[in-house]
C-alpha positions as CSV (number, residue, x, y, z in Angstrom):
1,M,15.6,-0.4,8.9
2,A,16.6,-4.0,9.8
3,L,17.1,-6.7,7.2
4,V,15.2,-9.8,7.9
5,A,15.2,-13.3,6.5
6,H,12.4,-15.9,7.0
7,A,14.0,-19.3,7.5
8,E,11.4,-21.4,5.6
9,K,11.7,-19.1,2.6
10,A,15.5,-19.1,2.6
11,L,15.7,-22.9,2.9
12,L,13.9,-23.2,-0.4
13,N,17.2,-22.2,-2.0
14,R,19.4,-24.8,-0.3
15,Y,22.1,-26.2,-2.6
16,S,25.5,-28.0,-2.6
17,P,28.2,-25.7,-3.9
18,H,30.8,-28.5,-4.2
19,S,28.6,-31.4,-5.1
20,N,29.2,-33.3,-1.9
21,A,27.4,-34.2,1.3
22,N,27.4,-30.6,2.5
23,S,24.8,-28.0,1.7
24,R,24.6,-24.2,1.9
25,T,21.7,-21.8,2.2
26,Q,22.1,-18.1,1.8
27,F,19.9,-16.1,4.2
28,I,21.2,-12.5,4.0
29,G,23.8,-11.0,1.6
30,E,25.3,-12.2,-1.7
31,D,26.6,-15.7,-2.1
32,R,30.2,-15.5,-3.3
33,H,29.8,-18.8,-5.2
34,R,27.1,-17.3,-7.4
35,V,27.9,-13.6,-7.7
36,A,30.5,-12.1,-10.0
37,G,32.8,-9.3,-8.7
38,Q,33.8,-8.4,-5.2
39,P,32.1,-5.8,-3.0
40,D,34.2,-3.2,-1.2
41,P,35.8,-5.1,1.7
42,A,35.6,-1.9,3.8
43,A,31.8,-1.6,3.4
44,L,29.2,-2.7,5.8
45,F,28.1,-6.0,4.0
46,P,26.1,-8.3,6.2
47,I,26.3,-12.0,5.3
48,A,24.3,-14.9,6.8
49,Y,24.3,-18.4,5.5
50,L,23.6,-21.9,6.9
51,V,26.0,-24.7,6.4
52,E,24.7,-28.3,6.8
53,Q,27.7,-30.6,7.1
54,G,27.3,-34.3,6.5
55,P,28.2,-37.1,8.9
56,H,32.0,-37.6,9.5
57,T,32.9,-34.8,7.1
58,T,35.7,-32.4,7.9
59,L,36.1,-28.7,7.1
60,R,39.8,-28.1,7.3
61,P,41.5,-25.4,9.5
62,H,41.4,-22.0,7.8
63,F,41.0,-18.3,8.4
64,H,39.0,-15.4,7.0
65,V,39.7,-11.7,6.5
66,A,36.4,-10.6,8.2
67,D,35.0,-10.8,11.7
68,Q,32.8,-13.8,12.0
69,F,30.2,-15.5,14.4
70,Q,29.2,-19.1,13.9
71,V,26.3,-20.6,15.9
72,F,25.7,-24.3,15.9
73,V,22.0,-25.1,15.4
74,T,21.5,-28.9,14.8
75,G,23.4,-32.1,15.1
76,E,26.7,-32.5,16.9
77,G,30.4,-32.7,16.1
78,R,33.4,-30.6,17.1
79,I,35.1,-27.3,16.2
80,G,38.8,-27.6,17.0
81,A,38.9,-29.6,20.2
82,R,35.5,-28.3,21.4
83,H,32.4,-30.5,21.3
84,A,29.8,-28.6,19.2
85,T,26.0,-29.0,19.9
86,P,23.1,-26.6,19.4
87,G,23.6,-23.3,21.3
88,L,27.4,-23.2,20.9
89,G,28.6,-19.8,19.6
90,H,32.0,-19.1,18.2
91,F,33.6,-15.8,17.2
92,V,36.9,-15.3,15.3
93,G,38.5,-12.1,14.2
94,P,40.2,-11.5,10.9
95,Y,43.3,-13.6,10.2
96,S,42.5,-15.9,13.1
97,G,42.9,-19.5,12.3
98,Y,40.4,-22.0,13.6
99,G,39.0,-25.5,13.0
100,P,38.7,-28.2,11.9
101,I,34.9,-28.5,12.0
102,V,34.0,-32.2,12.0
103,G,30.5,-33.6,11.7
104,G,29.4,-36.4,14.1
105,D,27.3,-39.4,13.4
106,A,24.3,-37.4,12.2
107,G,26.3,-34.4,10.9
108,L,25.9,-30.9,12.1
109,A,24.7,-27.5,11.0
110,Y,25.8,-24.0,11.8
111,M,24.9,-20.4,10.9
112,T,27.8,-18.3,9.6
113,L,27.4,-14.5,10.2
114,R,29.7,-11.7,9.0
115,N,29.3,-7.9,8.8
116,A,31.7,-7.5,5.8
117,Y,32.5,-9.3,2.6
118,D,34.9,-12.2,2.7
119,G,36.3,-14.0,-0.4
120,G,36.3,-17.4,1.2
121,A,38.4,-19.7,3.4
122,Q,42.1,-19.4,3.3
123,W,43.3,-22.9,4.2
124,L,46.0,-23.8,6.7
125,P,48.8,-24.7,6.6
126,E,49.0,-23.6,3.0
127,H,48.4,-19.9,3.8
128,S,50.4,-19.8,7.1
129,A,53.0,-17.4,5.6
130,S,50.3,-14.8,4.6
131,L,48.7,-15.2,8.1
132,R,52.0,-14.4,9.8
133,A,52.7,-11.5,7.5
134,Q,49.6,-9.7,8.7
135,G,50.9,-9.5,12.2
136,V,47.3,-9.5,13.6
137,A,46.7,-10.9,17.1
138,R,44.6,-14.0,17.0
139,R,41.1,-13.4,18.4
140,E,38.7,-16.1,19.3
141,A,35.8,-16.5,21.8
142,T,33.1,-19.0,22.5
143,F,29.8,-19.3,24.5
144,M,27.3,-22.0,25.1
145,E,23.6,-21.8,25.9
146,S,21.3,-24.7,24.9
147,P,18.0,-23.6,23.5
148,P,15.0,-24.0,25.8
149,T,11.9,-26.1,25.0
150,L,8.7,-24.5,23.9
151,A,7.2,-25.6,27.3
152,E,10.0,-23.8,29.1
153,L,9.3,-20.6,27.1
154,A,5.6,-20.8,27.9
155,A,6.4,-21.1,31.6
156,L,8.4,-17.9,31.8
157,D,6.8,-15.1,33.8
158,G,8.9,-12.4,32.1
159,V,11.8,-11.7,29.7
160,A,15.0,-13.6,30.7
161,L,18.2,-11.8,29.6
162,A,21.7,-13.4,29.8
163,A,25.0,-11.9,28.7
164,L,26.8,-14.7,26.8
165,M,29.8,-12.5,26.0
166,E,30.3,-9.4,28.1
167,P,30.9,-6.3,25.8
168,T,34.5,-5.7,25.0
169,T,36.1,-2.2,24.6
170,D,35.4,-2.3,20.9
171,G,31.8,-3.4,21.3
172,M,31.9,-7.2,20.6
173,A,29.2,-8.9,22.6
174,A,26.5,-11.6,22.6
175,W,23.2,-11.8,24.5
176,S,20.4,-14.3,25.0
177,Y,16.8,-13.3,25.3
178,K,14.0,-15.7,26.3
179,L,10.5,-14.3,25.9
180,P,7.2,-15.8,27.0
181,P,4.4,-16.0,24.4
182,N,3.5,-12.6,22.9
183,A,6.0,-10.6,24.9
184,S,8.4,-8.1,23.4
185,V,11.8,-6.7,24.2
186,V,14.0,-3.7,23.1
187,G,17.6,-4.8,22.5
188,P,20.9,-3.1,23.1
189,A,21.8,0.0,21.2
190,P,23.5,-1.1,18.0
191,G,25.7,2.0,17.8
192,S,28.0,0.5,20.4
193,G,29.2,-2.1,18.0
194,G,29.6,-3.0,14.3
195,G,26.1,-4.3,13.7
196,Q,23.9,-7.0,15.2
197,F,22.4,-10.3,14.1
198,W,19.3,-11.5,15.9
199,L,19.0,-15.3,15.4
200,V,15.9,-17.2,16.3
201,M,17.0,-20.3,18.3
202,E,13.5,-21.5,19.3
203,G,9.9,-20.3,19.0
204,H,8.9,-17.5,16.6
205,M,9.7,-13.8,16.1
206,V,6.9,-11.8,14.7
207,H,7.6,-9.4,11.9
208,A,5.2,-6.9,10.3
209,Q,5.8,-8.1,6.7
210,E,7.1,-11.7,7.2
211,G,4.7,-12.8,9.9
212,A,5.8,-15.4,12.5
213,M,9.4,-16.2,11.6
214,P,10.5,-19.6,12.9
215,K,13.8,-21.0,14.2
216,L,16.9,-19.9,12.2
217,S,15.2,-16.7,10.9
218,L,17.3,-13.6,11.2
219,A,17.4,-9.9,11.5
220,F,20.5,-7.7,10.9
221,V,20.5,-4.3,12.5
222,S,23.1,-1.7,11.3
223,P,25.1,0.4,13.8
224,D,23.3,3.6,12.7
225,E,19.8,2.2,13.4
226,T,17.7,2.5,16.5
227,A,17.5,-0.4,19.0
228,F,15.7,-3.4,17.6
229,T,12.4,-4.6,19.1
230,A,11.8,-8.3,19.1
231,Q,8.2,-9.5,19.4
232,A,7.6,-13.1,20.4
233,G,4.9,-15.2,18.8
234,A,2.3,-17.4,20.4
235,S,4.9,-20.0,21.3
236,G,7.4,-17.7,22.9
237,L,10.9,-16.8,21.6
238,H,14.5,-17.6,22.2
239,V,16.9,-15.3,20.3
240,F,20.7,-14.8,20.3
241,V,21.9,-11.2,19.7
242,L,25.4,-11.2,18.2
243,Q,27.2,-7.9,18.1
244,F,30.3,-7.3,16.0
245,P,33.2,-5.1,17.1
246,V,33.2,-1.5,15.9
247,R,34.6,-1.2,12.4
248,A,36.8,1.6,11.0
249,A,35.0,5.0,10.7
250,S,34.8,4.6,6.9
251,A,32.9,1.4,7.2
252,A,30.9,1.9,10.4
253,A,28.0,3.6,8.7
254,G,25.9,3.0,5.6
255,T,22.8,1.1,4.7
256,P,23.4,-2.6,3.7
257,V,21.7,-3.8,0.5
258,A,18.9,-6.4,0.9
259,S,19.5,-9.5,-1.1
260,S,19.0,-13.3,-1.2
261,G,15.4,-13.0,-0.2
262,A,16.0,-10.7,2.7
263,T,13.4,-7.9,3.3
264,R,13.7,-4.6,5.1
265,S,11.5,-4.0,8.1
């Protein structure tokens, strides 16, 4: 069953890991700043956390060893040379350098999503030699779709689907679903990729245990699960579906552990 995280409940645990103007909130998975030990890097290990970056702050260029989506949700700034506003999505593969991420006048916030454990940023240029030693082709992709207003959701006469990233041969893809009030939709089969995050961008997504889940709430669907059904609340729903590439056979299956306040539907 899918792991879900209610945004309002998750945000009760916001904190600043480095005692600066930036904050972090764990939604799904273990926070590497607070948990001892390291999970198996080959295991399915969904991670979702919100970074709120202060005005004119800079996160330096770096890379990770896991596939990663980031979705910008509030404020404005830039990632690399690209202007970042709500609705900008960014994907990078393992050992793919990116950044910097720079906050604008009001700062910016973005959800970071992974399907495997990662030990943290490896800064550039300090780790350039280890990056080159891997011999991995750099992989990066972006999309942009600004969230609709609640009035625009209410005016829909049916579900609106848009492919934000067309599926690649290894299953990486991203979609946008806009649902009018109280409508529902069945998503793409998760078995075609390495797991899916469903991220609420506007409105509410109704869940049997969590009720009406607001903006920034999440669900993670494992590759071995059936297709996820999203139910819009009374105000409608805009949701991004972010699908990771297929992982190695040893890591593609298995049930992730619910943690950090996430519940299983």
